C-alpha positions as CSV (number, residue, x, y, z in Angstrom):
1,M,124.3,106.8,97.0
2,G,127.5,108.2,98.3
3,D,128.7,110.4,95.4
4,E,127.6,113.9,94.3
5,N,125.4,112.3,91.6
6,S,123.5,110.4,94.2
7,F,119.7,110.2,94.0
8,N,118.1,112.6,96.5
9,P,114.3,112.1,96.9
10,K,114.1,115.7,98.3
11,N,114.6,116.9,94.7
12,W,111.8,114.8,93.4
13,K,109.1,115.1,96.1
14,D,106.5,116.7,93.8
15,W,107.1,114.2,91.0
16,I,106.9,111.3,93.5
17,L,103.7,112.6,95.0
18,Q,102.1,113.2,91.6
19,H,102.8,109.6,90.5
20,E,102.6,107.5,93.7
21,Q,99.1,106.2,93.0
22,V,100.1,104.9,89.5
23,S,101.4,101.4,89.1
24,V,105.2,101.2,88.9
25,A,104.9,99.2,85.7
26,E,102.9,101.9,84.0
27,I,105.3,104.6,85.1
28,A,108.3,102.5,83.8
29,L,106.5,102.2,80.5
30,R,105.4,105.8,80.3
31,Y,108.9,107.3,81.1
32,R,111.3,104.7,79.6
33,Q,112.4,107.1,76.9
34,K,113.0,110.0,79.3
35,T,116.8,109.6,79.8
36,E,117.0,112.8,81.9
37,L,115.0,111.1,84.7
38,P,116.8,108.9,87.3
39,L,114.0,106.4,86.5
40,S,115.4,103.4,88.4
41,D,115.6,105.4,91.6
42,L,112.2,107.0,91.1
43,L,110.6,103.6,90.5
44,N,112.2,102.4,93.7
45,Q,110.8,105.4,95.6
46,L,107.4,104.9,94.1
47,K,107.3,101.2,94.9
48,G,108.7,101.8,98.3
49,R,106.1,104.4,99.1
50,Q,103.3,102.2,97.8
51,I,104.4,99.3,100.0
52,A,105.2,101.6,103.0
53,K,101.8,103.1,103.1
54,Q,100.4,100.0,104.8
55,K,103.5,98.3,106.1
56,L,105.6,101.2,107.4
57,P,103.2,104.1,108.0
58,T,105.7,106.2,109.9
59,W,108.2,106.0,107.1
60,Y,105.5,106.6,104.5
61,A,104.7,109.9,106.2
62,N,108.3,111.1,105.6
63,L,109.0,111.9,102.0
64,D,112.7,112.0,102.6
65,V,113.0,108.3,103.4
66,I,115.1,106.5,100.8
67,Y,114.0,103.1,99.6
68,P,117.1,101.7,97.9
69,D,115.4,98.8,96.0
70,G,112.0,97.0,95.8
71,L,113.1,93.7,97.2
72,I,114.1,95.2,100.6
73,L,110.5,96.4,101.1
74,E,109.2,92.9,100.5
75,Q,111.7,91.5,103.0
76,C,111.5,94.0,105.8
77,S,109.4,93.6,108.9
78,S,106.3,95.8,109.2
79,E,106.4,98.4,111.9
80,A,103.9,96.3,114.0
81,T,106.1,93.2,113.7
82,A,109.2,95.1,114.6
83,Q,107.5,96.5,117.7
84,F,106.4,93.0,118.7
85,K,110.0,91.6,118.3
86,A,111.4,94.5,120.3
87,Q,109.6,93.4,123.4
88,F,112.0,90.5,123.6
89,A,115.0,92.8,123.4
90,E,114.4,94.9,126.5
91,Q,117.7,95.8,128.2
92,K,119.6,93.4,126.0
93,T,122.4,93.8,123.4
94,V,120.9,93.1,120.0
95,V,122.7,92.4,116.8
96,D,120.6,92.8,113.6
97,L,122.7,90.8,111.1
98,T,120.2,91.4,108.3
99,G,119.7,95.1,108.9
100,G,118.1,96.0,105.6
101,L,116.0,99.2,106.0
102,G,116.6,99.1,109.7
103,I,113.0,98.8,110.8
104,D,113.8,96.1,113.4
105,S,117.0,98.0,114.6
106,L,115.0,101.1,115.2
107,A,112.4,99.2,117.2
108,F,115.0,97.4,119.2
109,S,116.9,100.6,120.0
110,K,113.9,101.9,121.9
111,V,114.2,99.2,124.5
112,A,117.6,97.5,124.1
113,K,120.8,98.4,125.9
114,K,122.7,98.4,122.7
115,V,121.9,97.7,119.0
116,L,124.3,96.8,116.3
117,Y,123.0,97.2,112.8
118,C,124.8,95.2,110.1
119,E,124.0,95.2,106.4
120,P,126.4,93.8,103.8
121,D,124.8,95.7,100.8
122,E,126.4,99.1,100.6
123,K,123.5,100.8,98.9
124,R,121.0,99.5,101.5
125,C,123.4,100.4,104.3
126,A,123.8,104.0,103.0
127,A,120.0,104.3,102.8
128,A,119.5,103.0,106.3
129,K,122.1,105.5,107.7
130,I,120.2,108.4,106.0
131,N,116.9,107.0,107.2
132,F,118.1,106.6,110.8
133,K,119.1,110.3,110.8
134,L,115.5,111.2,109.7
135,S,114.2,109.5,112.8
136,K,113.1,112.2,115.2
137,K,114.8,110.3,118.0
138,T,118.5,109.5,118.3
139,I,117.8,106.1,119.6
140,L,120.4,104.0,117.9
141,K,123.1,103.6,120.5
142,L,125.7,102.0,118.3
143,F,125.7,101.7,114.5
144,A,127.9,99.0,112.9
145,V,128.2,98.4,109.2
146,M,129.6,95.4,107.3
147,H,130.5,96.0,103.7
148,K,131.3,93.5,101.0
149,R,134.9,93.8,99.9
């Protein structure tokens, strides 16, 4: 995600929209021979959008959001759950040790005094950093990253 060959969903918006109603398994089968496609990344985006449609409607509405892998969508809080958790963070310092997509961190940052986002997976962390920038609000007061070494 950090080099010049990084996947950029902006370059694939039309393709993603055209295929987002089709099952990920069917797309994988249909396009497995197309080596010119960044298929793994496209499948992650499709699965991400399919899950986000219900679970993360604000993120679903933005085609530029990056979903780095399918598992992270299964593990992350829904927007509603994150908002519920945030009510306990008012005017506090919060450390999100399993930052993932950053759904909770963004919700916390709306009410907390300070939020530290930590994610040991570099690809997920890079995606979260990009996705935080897509937020219309600059609400993250402090951004901390932990990388595996």
